[in-house]
Each structure stands twice: as C-alpha cells, then as structure tokens.
C-alpha positions in Angstrom: 0.2 -0.2 0.0 1.6 3.2 -0.6 1.6 6.7 1.5 -1.0 8.1 0.6 -3.5 5.3 -0.1 -2.3 4.8 3.6 -3.1 8.1 4.9 -6.3 7.8 3.5 -7.0 4.2 4.7 -5.8 6.0 8.2 -8.0 9.6 7.4 -11.2 7.4 7.2 -10.5 5.1 10.2 -10.7 8.2 12.4 -13.8 9.4 10.7 -17.7 8.9 11.9 -18.6 6.9 8.7 -21.4 9.4 7.9 -18.8 12.2 6.6 -16.8 9.6 4.6 -19.6 9.2 3.1 -20.4 12.5 2.5 -17.0 12.8 1.0 -16.9 10.3 -0.7 -19.7 11.3 -3.1 -18.4 14.6 -3.0 -15.7 13.9 -4.6 -17.3 11.2 -7.0 -19.8 14.7 -8.2 -16.0 16.5 -8.8 -14.7 13.5 -11.3 -17.9 13.2 -13.0 -18.2 16.9 -13.8 -14.5 16.6 -14.9 -15.4 13.4 -16.7 -18.0 15.6 -18.6 -16.0 18.6 -19.3 -17.9 20.2 -17.2 -14.9 21.8 -14.9 -13.3 25.1 -16.0 -9.0 25.5 -14.7 -10.2 26.6 -11.3 -13.0 28.4 -11.3 -16.1 26.2 -10.7 -16.5 24.9 -7.4 -19.0 22.1 -5.0 -19.4 21.5 -1.5 -21.2 19.9 1.0 -22.2 20.4 4.5 -20.8 18.1 6.6 -23.4 15.8 8.0 -24.4 16.2 11.9 -22.8 19.5 11.3 -24.7 22.1 10.1 -22.3 25.0 10.8 -19.2 22.7 8.8 -18.9 22.4 4.9 -16.6 20.3 2.8 -15.2 21.9 -0.4 -12.3 21.4 -2.8 -8.7 22.9 -2.1 -8.5 26.3 -3.5 -5.6 24.9 -6.2 -6.6 22.0 -7.7 -8.5 20.5 -10.7 -11.8 18.6 -10.3 -9.8 15.5 -11.9 -7.5 15.8 -8.1 -10.4 15.9 -6.1 -10.5 12.7 -3.1 -12.3 11.6 -0.3 -10.1 12.7 1.6 -8.3 15.9 0.4 -11.7 17.7 0.5 -11.3 20.1 2.9 -13.8 20.6 6.4 -14.2 24.3 6.6 -16.2 26.2 9.7 -19.1 29.5 9.1 -15.9 31.9 8.2 -13.9 29.1 6.0 -11.4 28.6 8.6 -9.9 25.2 8.7 -11.5 22.7 11.2 -8.9 20.4 10.9 -5.2 21.9 9.7 -4.3 22.0 6.0 -1.8 23.9 4.7 -3.3 24.1 1.2 -5.2 27.2 0.5 -9.0 27.1 1.4 -11.5 28.2 -1.2 -12.3 31.6 0.1 -13.4 33.2 -2.9 -16.0 31.1 -3.6 -17.2 30.2 0.3 -19.9 33.6 0.9 -22.3 32.8 -1.9 -22.2 29.3 -1.1 -22.4 30.0 2.5 -25.5 32.6 1.8 -27.2 29.6 0.3 -26.1 27.1 3.1 -27.6 30.1 5.5 -30.9 30.7 3.9 -31.6 26.9 3.2 -30.9 24.8 6.0 -32.2 21.7 4.0 -29.4 22.3 1.8 -27.0 19.8 1.7 -24.9 20.6 -1.5 -23.9 23.2 -3.7 -22.5 23.5 -7.0 -21.6 26.3 -9.1 -20.8 25.4 -12.6 -20.3 27.6 -15.8 -20.0 25.4 -19.1 -20.3 27.4 -22.7 -23.6 26.6 -22.9 -25.2 27.4 -19.6 -23.2 31.0 -20.2 -24.8 31.4 -23.2 -28.1 31.1 -22.1 -27.3 33.1 -18.9 -26.9 36.3 -21.4 -30.0 35.9 -23.1 -33.2 37.9 -22.3 -35.3 35.2 -22.0 -33.2 33.0 -19.8 -34.0 29.4 -19.7 -36.8 28.3 -22.4 -39.4 25.5 -20.7 -39.3 23.8 -24.4 -36.7 21.2 -24.4 -37.3 18.5 -22.0 -34.7 18.5 -19.7 -36.0 22.6 -18.9 -39.7 20.8 -18.5 -38.1 18.7 -15.5 -36.5 21.3 -13.7 -39.2 24.0 -13.7 -38.9 27.5 -13.2 -35.5 28.8 -12.3 -34.0 31.6 -10.5 -32.1 34.7 -12.0 -29.2 36.6 -10.1 -28.0 39.8 -12.4 -24.0 39.2 -12.5 -22.2 42.3 -10.2 -18.8 41.4 -11.0 -15.8 39.3 -10.4 -15.8 39.7 -6.7 -17.3 37.1 -4.4 -19.0 38.6 -1.0 -20.8 37.6 1.9 -23.7 40.5 1.1 -23.6 39.0 -2.6 -24.6 35.7 -1.1 -27.2 37.2 0.9 -28.8 38.1 -2.2 -27.8 35.1 -4.2 -30.1 33.1 -1.7 -32.6 35.5 -2.4 -33.2 35.1 -5.8 -33.5 30.9 -5.3 -37.2 32.1 -3.9 -38.9 28.4 -3.5 -36.8 27.7 -6.5 -33.2 24.7 -6.2 -31.5 26.6 -9.1 -30.1 30.1 -10.0 -29.2 31.1 -13.5 -26.7 34.1 -13.0 -26.9 36.6 -15.7 -23.6 36.5 -18.4 -22.0 33.8 -15.8 -23.8 30.4 -15.0 -25.5 28.4 -12.4 -25.9 27.4 -8.8 -28.4 25.2 -7.3 -28.6 23.4 -4.2 -29.6 20.1 -3.3 -30.9 17.8 -0.4 -28.2 15.5 -1.5 -25.4 15.3 -3.6 -26.5 13.0 -5.6 -29.5 15.5 -6.4 -27.3 17.9 -6.8 -25.6 16.4 -9.4 -28.9 15.5 -11.2 -29.9 19.2 -11.1 -26.3 19.9 -13.1 -27.0 17.4 -15.2 -30.4 18.8 -16.6 -29.4 22.4 -16.3 -26.4 21.6 -18.6 -28.4 19.4 -21.0 -31.0 21.6 -21.1 -28.9 24.7 -21.7 -27.4 22.5 -24.5 -30.2 21.9 -26.3 -31.5 25.2 -26.0 -28.3 26.6 -27.9 -28.6 24.3 -30.4 -32.1 24.9 -31.4 -31.6 28.6 -31.2 -28.8 28.3 -33.9 -31.9 27.7 -36.2 -33.6 30.7 -36.4 -36.9 29.3 -35.7 -38.9 30.1 -33.2 -38.6 27.6 -29.9 -41.5 24.8 -29.4 -43.0 25.5 -25.5 -45.9 23.3 -24.5 -49.2 24.7 -23.3 -48.9 25.8 -19.8 -50.9 22.8 -18.0 -48.4 20.8 -19.3 -45.2 23.1 -18.3 -46.9 23.0 -15.0 -47.7 19.0 -14.8 -43.9 18.2 -15.8 -42.3 19.8 -13.2 -44.3 17.5 -10.5 -43.8 14.1 -12.8 -40.4 14.9 -13.0 -39.8 14.5 -9.2 -39.2 10.6 -9.9 -35.9 11.7 -11.6 -35.1 14.8 -9.7 -35.8 14.2 -5.7 -32.9 12.6 -4.1 -35.0 10.5 -1.7 -36.3 8.7 -5.4 -35.1 5.6 -6.6 -34.3 7.0 -9.9 -32.0 9.2 -8.7 -30.3 6.9 -6.4 -30.0 3.9 -8.6 -29.0 6.5 -11.2 -26.1 7.7 -8.7 -24.9 4.2 -8.3 -24.7 3.2 -11.3 -22.2 6.4 -12.3 -20.1 5.9 -8.6 -20.1 1.6 -10.1 -18.3 4.1 -13.5 -16.2 5.5 -11.4 -15.3 2.1 -9.9 -13.7 1.4 -13.1 -12.4 4.6 -14.3 -11.1 6.8 -11.4 -11.3 4.7 -8.8 -8.7 6.8 -6.6 -11.7 9.2 -6.0 -12.8 7.5 -3.0 -9.4 7.1 -1.7 
C-alpha cells in the first residue's frame, strides 16, 4: 500500500462514517463533472455540508483541479472558511461567501454546485433565459435569476443570491453560469446534469433561427411534478442513477474514494 493510500485509510478510520460517505459522494461529483467537461480551470466549485455539523462544510482546496479531488483531500471548513482540520493548502475563500449564503438561507441544503459551461453561460446571456421548451428544462421547472455583480464574491452578494432562489433550487447567474442546491449530493448532481443539458439543447435549437416550441401551460406545470421521480434525491431512480455513476468511477477513476 502506498503512502497516499495509507494516509487515506488512516483518515477514514478516524472519521465519522457519515462524513466519510459524504466525502466519497462529493469527490464522485467532482470527478464526474471533470469527465463531462463541466470543470473550468479553477473557476468552478462544489461543496457539501458535513453530516451532523450544519456549520461545517466540505470544499476542495482552491488550487486543485476537479480531476484531482479525492475523499480525503477535501477541506473541512467552519462558517468563517477556516480549516476545522489543519491544512497547509489554501481554502476556497473566493467561492465560500455565496455557498455560505445559500446554506444559511436553506437549512435543508446539503450540497451547493456552481458551474459555468459554455452553453449555460450563453443562455445566461439571453434576455429570455431558460426556455421551458425541451424536456430537460421542463423537468427542472422554473429557475431563479441573479444579475451579474462583477468578479468579486462577497457575503452581501451571497445573501442577495440566496434571496433570488425564492422557492426554487436553481439560479441562472446572468452572463455567468448557474448555482443550485440539493437535499443530497446526488440530487444536486442530477439537477446540474439537467441544467447543463437543457442549455445545450436550447442553444442548438436557437442556432436554426426558428421560434422555439413551448408546450401548453398546463403541460409545463404538470411536468415539474411528474419529474420529481427523476430530480428528487429520495426517489429510487435518482438513487439508482447515482449508484450507476459511481460504478463507472470505480472502473475508470477508483482513486476518487481514497
């Protein structure tokens, strides 16, 4: 057993099993995002609440790529973005404020995802935003919107961003990307998949220059409820999908859970 694997085993042995499970799931979300090309240098970020400790959070070190994240190298941070477990690596202080704003506003949130793929940013630039015309967008339902405020992230913007969720779980950040929260890590991953695919399909359809199709209002409204079997992390389909994706990682990048 190598030194890195030995350190991971020691870390796991001295950790609450629920925290280790959250670490493995969050590391899986990072690795899957990288495989899908959703990462972007060091700009995007994911986080999760530490089970049983609502004011502690798991985030990746600021200087590592999604493809380098493992269960054991995730930082555990307090509500001020200070290390709970000592580390010489830089915490993600730039990203932390708006993650914290969302966690404060939604005690039920266990995971926050912020990404900006090309298609999502393109839709975020369009005045009409996300059109409820393709199945992925219909499954998501309405999303919130947050105007671009510049490069710097602040506690105050985190509060404003959280307010723009309203009763929704996804916010499209104008000219930027999206941020969402999930009741579980695997729920958050599914919502991210749907958001990215919805934006990809929208951009492809608009390239033809034709008016997009939108179903009747009653169908749009009904579909959101029907799609809970897919989007809800407590539902069997969502859980089966997550297990299947982790099996893929076990084959292709098993070190994620080290």
